C-alpha positions in Angstrom: 0.0 0.0 0.0 1.3 3.4 -0.9 1.5 5.9 2.0 0.4 9.5 1.8 2.7 11.5 -0.5 5.3 13.6 1.3 4.6 16.8 -0.8 0.9 16.9 0.0 1.6 16.5 3.7 4.1 19.4 3.7 1.9 21.7 1.7 -1.0 21.3 4.2 1.3 22.3 7.1 3.1 25.3 5.6 1.6 28.8 4.9 4.0 31.7 5.5 4.2 35.3 4.4 7.4 36.0 2.5 8.5 38.5 5.2 7.9 36.0 8.0 9.9 33.5 5.9 12.8 35.9 5.7 12.8 36.3 9.5 12.9 32.6 9.9 15.7 32.2 7.4 17.7 35.0 8.9 17.1 33.7 12.4 18.3 30.2 11.3 21.5 31.6 9.7 22.1 33.8 12.7 21.5 31.0 15.1 24.0 28.8 13.3 26.7 31.5 13.2 26.2 32.3 16.9 26.2 28.6 17.8 29.5 28.2 16.0 30.9 31.3 17.7 29.8 30.0 21.2 31.3 26.6 20.5 34.6 28.1 19.5 34.7 30.2 22.7 33.9 27.2 24.9 36.8 25.4 23.3 39.2 28.3 24.0 39.1 29.7 20.5 38.3 33.2 19.6 36.5 33.4 16.2 37.6 37.0 15.7 41.2 37.0 16.8 42.7 38.3 13.5 42.4 41.9 12.7 39.6 42.5 10.2 37.7 39.3 11.0 34.0 39.7 10.6 31.2 37.5 11.9 27.8 38.1 10.3 25.0 38.2 12.8 21.5 39.7 12.7 22.6 43.2 13.5 25.3 43.1 10.9 22.8 41.7 8.3 20.4 44.6 9.0 23.2 47.1 8.8 24.3 45.7 5.4 20.8 46.0 4.1 20.5 49.6 5.3 23.9 50.6 3.9 22.9 49.1 0.5 19.5 50.8 0.6 21.0 54.2 1.4 24.1 54.2 -0.8 23.2 52.2 -4.0 23.3 54.3 -7.2 19.5 53.8 -7.8 16.6 53.7 -5.3 15.8 50.2 -4.2 12.5 48.5 -3.1 13.0 47.2 0.4 10.6 44.3 -0.1 12.4 43.2 -3.3 15.7 43.3 -1.4 14.3 41.0 1.3 13.0 38.7 -1.4 16.4 38.6 -3.1 18.0 37.8 0.3 15.7 34.7 0.6 16.6 33.7 -3.0 20.3 33.9 -2.1 19.9 31.7 1.0 18.1 29.0 -1.0 20.5 29.2 -3.9 23.4 28.6 -1.6 21.9 25.3 -0.4 21.8 23.2 -3.7 20.8 23.7 -7.3 17.2 22.5 -6.7 16.1 24.6 -3.7 14.6 27.9 -5.0 12.2 30.7 -4.1 9.2 30.9 -6.4 7.5 34.2 -7.0 3.9 34.4 -8.1 4.6 33.7 -11.8 7.2 31.0 -11.2 4.9 29.2 -8.8 1.9 29.3 -11.2 4.1 28.0 -14.1 5.5 25.2 -11.9 1.9 24.0 -11.2 0.9 24.1 -14.8 4.0 22.2 -15.9 3.0 19.0 -13.9 -0.2 18.7 -16.0 1.7 18.7 -19.3 0.2 22.0 -20.6 1.9 25.4 -20.4 3.1 28.2 -22.6 6.8 28.2 -23.5 9.4 27.4 -26.1 9.8 23.7 -25.7 13.3 23.2 -24.3 14.3 20.5 -21.8 17.2 21.6 -19.7 19.6 19.9 -17.2 22.5 21.1 -15.1 26.0 20.0 -16.1 29.0 21.5 -14.2 26.9 24.4 -13.2 25.8 25.2 -16.8 22.3 24.7 -18.3 22.6 22.1 -21.1 19.8 21.4 -23.6 18.7 17.8 -23.2 16.6 18.1 -26.3 14.0 20.4 -27.9 10.5 19.0 -27.6 9.1 17.8 -30.9 7.0 20.3 -32.9 7.8 23.3 -30.6 9.3 26.8 -31.3 12.7 25.5 -30.0 12.8 22.6 -32.4 11.6 24.7 -35.4 14.3 27.3 -34.6 17.1 24.8 -34.7 18.0 24.4 -31.0 20.1 21.2 -30.6 20.8 18.7 -27.9 24.0 19.7 -26.1 23.6 23.5 -26.6 24.4 25.5 -23.6 22.0 28.3 -22.5 24.0 31.4 -21.6 21.4 34.2 -21.6 17.7 34.9 -21.7 16.5 38.3 -23.0 20.2 39.5 -23.0 20.6 38.7 -19.2 23.2 36.1 -18.3 21.9 32.8 -17.0 23.1 32.3 -13.4 25.1 29.2 -12.4 22.9 26.2 -11.5 19.7 28.4 -11.8 17.6 25.8 -13.6 14.2 26.7 -12.1 14.8 30.4 -12.6 15.7 29.9 -16.3 12.7 27.6 -16.9 10.4 30.2 -15.3 11.8 32.9 -17.6 11.3 30.8 -20.7 7.7 30.1 -20.0 5.0 32.6 -20.6 1.9 33.6 -22.4 1.6 32.0 -25.9 2.4 34.7 -28.6 4.9 36.6 -26.5 8.6 36.6 -27.5 11.8 35.7 -25.7 15.4 35.8 -27.0 18.0 33.3 -25.9 21.7 33.0 -26.4 23.3 29.6 -26.7 26.9 28.3 -27.0 27.4 25.5 -29.4 30.5 23.2 -29.6 31.3 24.0 -33.2 30.7 27.8 -32.9 33.2 30.5 -31.7 30.5 32.9 -30.6 27.1 32.6 -28.9 24.2 32.2 -31.2 21.0 34.3 -30.6 17.5 33.0 -31.3 14.3 35.0 -31.0 11.4 32.6 -30.1 7.7 33.1 -30.0 6.2 31.2 -27.1 3.4 28.7 -27.9 1.1 26.4 -26.0 3.2 23.3 -25.2 1.2 20.1 -24.9 3.4 17.2 -24.0 2.2 13.7 -24.6 4.4 11.9 -22.0 3.8 8.3 -23.3 4.5 7.1 -26.8 4.2 3.5 -27.8 5.0 1.3 -30.8 6.3 -2.2 -31.7 10.0 -3.2 -32.2 9.6 -6.6 -33.7 7.5 -8.4 -31.0 8.7 -6.2 -28.2 6.4 -3.5 -26.9 8.3 -0.2 -26.9 7.3 2.7 -24.5 9.0 6.0 -24.6 8.3 8.2 -21.6 9.4 11.7 -22.0 8.6 13.0 -18.5 6.5 12.0 -15.5 3.3 14.0 -15.4 0.3 13.4 -13.2 -1.3 10.8 -15.5 1.8 9.2 -16.9 1.6 6.0 -14.8 -2.1 5.5 -15.7 -1.4 6.3 -19.4 1.5 3.9 -19.6 -0.5 1.0 -18.1 -3.3 1.7 -20.6 -0.9 1.6 -23.5 0.7 -1.7 -22.3 -2.7 -3.3 -21.8 -3.8 -2.4 -25.3 -0.6 -3.9 -26.8 -1.0 -7.1 -24.7 -4.2 -7.9 -26.6 -2.9 -6.8 -30.1 -3.8 -9.8 -32.4 -0.9 -9.1 -34.8 1.9 -9.4 -32.1 2.6 -11.8 -29.4 4.5 -9.7 -26.9 7.9 -11.1 -26.0 8.8 -8.3 -23.5 8.8 -4.6 -22.8 11.4 -2.0 -23.7 10.9 1.1 -21.5 12.8 4.1 -22.8 13.7 6.7 -20.1 16.6 8.3 -22.0 16.4 12.1 -21.7 13.6 11.9 -19.1 14.7 14.3 -16.4 11.9 13.3 -14.0 8.6 14.9 -12.9 5.8 13.7 -10.6 6.9 11.1 -8.0 3.5 9.5 -7.7 3.5 8.7 -11.5 6.8 6.9 -11.2 5.5 4.9 -8.2 2.4 3.9 -10.2 4.5 2.7 -13.1 6.7 0.5 -10.9 3.6 -0.8 -9.1 2.3 -2.2 -12.4 5.3 -4.6 -12.7 5.7 -5.7 -9.1 3.4 -7.9 -7.0 4.9 -6.9 -3.7 7.9 -5.3 -2.0 9.4 -1.8 -1.6 9.3 0.6 -4.5 11.3 3.6 -3.0 11.6 5.3 0.3 12.8 8.7 1.5 14.7 9.9 4.5 15.1 13.4 5.8 15.8 15.3 9.0 12.1 15.6 10.0 9.9 12.6 10.7 7.4 13.7 8.0 10.2 13.3 5.4 10.4 9.6 6.0 8.0 7.9 3.6 7.8 4.4 2.2 6.1 3.4 -1.0 5.3 -0.3 -1.4 3.9 -2.3 -4.3 0.2 -3.2 -4.0 -0.9 -4.4 -7.4 -0.2 -7.4 -9.7 2.4 -7.6 -12.5 0.4 -6.7 -15.6 3.0 -8.3 -17.8 2.8 -11.6 -16.0 6.5 -11.9 -15.7 7.5 -10.9 -19.3 11.0 -9.5 -19.4 11.6 -5.7 -19.2 14.5 -3.6 -20.5 14.9 0.0 -19.3 17.0 2.4 -21.4 18.8 5.1 -19.4 21.4 7.7 -20.2 23.1 10.7 -18.6 19.9 12.7 -18.6 17.7 10.1 -17.0 17.1 11.6 -13.6 14.9 11.7 -10.5 11.6 9.9 -11.2 13.3 8.0 -14.0 15.9 6.7 -11.6 13.3 5.7 -9.1 11.7 3.5 -11.8 15.0 2.1 -13.0 16.5 1.6 -9.5 13.4 -0.2 -8.1 13.0 -2.6 -11.0 16.8 -3.3 -11.0 16.9 -4.0 -7.3 13.9 -6.5 -7.6 15.7 -8.1 -10.6 12.6 -7.3 -12.6 14.3 -5.4 -15.3 17.6 -5.1 -17.1 19.1 -1.6 -17.3 20.6 -0.8 -20.7 22.5 2.2 -22.0 24.8 4.5 -20.0 25.0 5.7 -16.4 22.1 7.9 -15.2 22.3 11.5 -14.0 22.2 10.9 -10.2 19.4 13.3 -9.0 17.8 11.5 -6.0 16.7 14.3 -3.7 13.1 15.3 -2.7 12.0 18.8 -3.3 8.9 19.8 -1.3 6.9 22.8 -2.6 5.8 24.9 0.4 3.2 27.5 -0.5 3.4 30.9 1.1 0.8 33.7 1.3 0.2 35.9 -1.7 0.7 32.9 -4.1 4.5 32.6 -3.5 6.3 29.4 -2.6 9.6 27.9 -1.8 10.9 24.6 -3.3 13.2 23.1 -0.7 15.2 19.9 -0.6 13.8 18.0 2.3 14.9 14.3 1.9 16.8 11.8 -0.3 15.5 8.9 -2.2 16.7 5.3 -1.6 16.1 2.3 -3.8 14.5 -0.8 -2.2 18.0 -2.2 -1.4 19.0 1.0 0.3 21.1 2.5 -2.5 21.6 6.2 -2.7 20.8 7.7 -6.1 21.8 11.4 -5.4 25.2 12.4 -7.0 25.8 8.7 -7.7 23.4 7.6 -10.5 22.6 4.1 -11.7 24.9 1.8 -13.7 23.4 -0.1 -16.5 23.5 -3.9 -16.6 24.4 -3.8 -20.3 26.3 -0.8 -21.6 25.3 0.6 -25.0 26.8 3.8 -26.1 25.0 5.9 -28.7 27.1 6.2 -31.9 26.8 8.3 -35.0 24.9 6.6 -37.8 23.9 3.7 -35.5 20.4 2.4 -35.2 20.4 2.5 -31.4 17.1 0.7 -30.9 18.1 -2.1 -33.3 21.2 -2.7 -31.1 18.9 -2.7 -28.0 16.6 -5.3 -29.5 19.6 -7.5 -30.4 21.2 -7.2 -27.0 17.9 -7.7 -25.1 17.1 -10.8 -27.2 20.5 -12.2 -26.4 20.1 -11.5 -22.7 16.7 -13.2 -22.3 17.6 -16.1 -24.7 21.2 -17.0 -23.7 
């Protein structure tokens, strides 16, 4: 039985005004600093023994804000300064913890349904830079010629900040018909290329199915709210196809950077009769959640191959890791990304929110995914002019018929 989702539990318990949140954050930071200072003094060490040493406490923080407000070349909005301070605290934690303003929060909620206005670019973080995983089919980005591997360097002539994935995605999304200009670096170009894109309604079909010989092939581009249900429907339809006797399932998660946790749990549950799917651990008791299989194997034990690559992350790794641990599927391809942390969206008043890392995912066997990734059972590297899926079918057939 699947327990209550962590994110829903947290949303119900959090409702803060941005200014109150700032006070909490500043108090936390100040408390940590003062705690360290006290600890050093108790052990006979003076934290400010060198001339010019400076310990930031609440008084100093307020003094800095006042100095900036009084002396900066242009007048500043005090509330915007406080909001920026919160953004800075969260940005310093990890690449996935962010402050969401009203527009960014609204766009995040729309994204999980698979319908939003934007340009159709899937991005990931690589060495602090934002790399294009791929442009979504039939979108402004694909039509403009954006390519996998391009590096996003600016949006509307403003440089993209290091690790600022959510901020960049929020800026790229917007009302259909509006324009946005982006600058990208490309490996074979000496200078950044600029593209002016007109945003459009982006409707993503997360599940695509077809046959590869007598293997059912499912490509899942991202995990949306209904992805698990849609995948099960597609598989059940293929199971009764009179023209094919299904020999197994090839589940393609390459380039799938994640999405809704519950959808990935539902997908794994379709292939397991019992046992753990995934569990999370954090500092708070509410962060410790277990998801267990409760259904029956809709494939009746037919073999499964899961395709992964360096962009398979988060929810994709939950699916791959669970089925690999249960020896229910073979992982094929290359090492996955290694994003196994839980981000909880905590709504604030005035339709703002924070997205905060609150726990880590663990596979059924207790493996950590975060910053580690998953190794494939059978390595297959994509090569130029190679029919990748043809190689997959050959290797999968060999593995199940030794």
